[in-house]
N, C-alpha and C positions, 0 to 999 in steps of 0.2 A: 928187248927194245921193241916199242910199238911204233909202227910205220904206217901212215896213211898215204896212199897212192892215188892221185887224181889222173885219170886216163883221158886222152883227147876225146873219146867218145862221150865224156860226161860221167861215166861210171866211176865210182869211188871204192876202194877196198882197203880195209885195215888188216895189217899183218902183224904178227908177234914173231920177231926174228931174233936168233941168238946174236949176241954182241960180236962173236968171233966171225960171222959170215961177212965175206967181202962185199963191198957195195956193188961191184960189177956183177958178181954172182947173184945177188938179190935182184938187181935191175933186169937182168936176163930172165930170171924166173917170173918176175912181175910182168914183164913184156909178153911172155908165153901165155900168161893167164888172162890178161886184159887188153893187150894190144899196145899201141904207142902211149908213152907216158907224157902227161902234160907237166905235172910236178909231183914232188915227194916230200912229205913232212915227217920229221923224226921226233920222237919224244922218249926220253929215258925215264924209267920209274925211279922213285926216290930210292936212296940207298937202302933204307929200312925194308922196303918191299922187295928189292932185288935180292937181298941176302936171305929172305924168307922163301923164295921160290925154290921148288924141288929141283934137283939137278936135272932130271929128265926133261922138265919143261924148258930149260935153258939150252937144250941141244936140239930143238925141233922148230920148224916154222909152222905157225898156225894161221889160218885165215879166219878172221872174225866175219860176222854177218855183213852183208853189203849195207853201205850207207848211201842212201839215195835221198 
């Protein structure tokens, strides 16, 4: 799952997060990285793309380059 986090500082960061990760766990991790959170946007990949992703990618959290 791709998640875009908007921080109160104006900083934005996109994360790729496994579907099984708890929202509370993700929120705490994002807060440690960028500070207080203003909003979070979730987007799911299409079923076709999700089924094609390697298993090891589904088990990790990846930070994508900053979006400013």
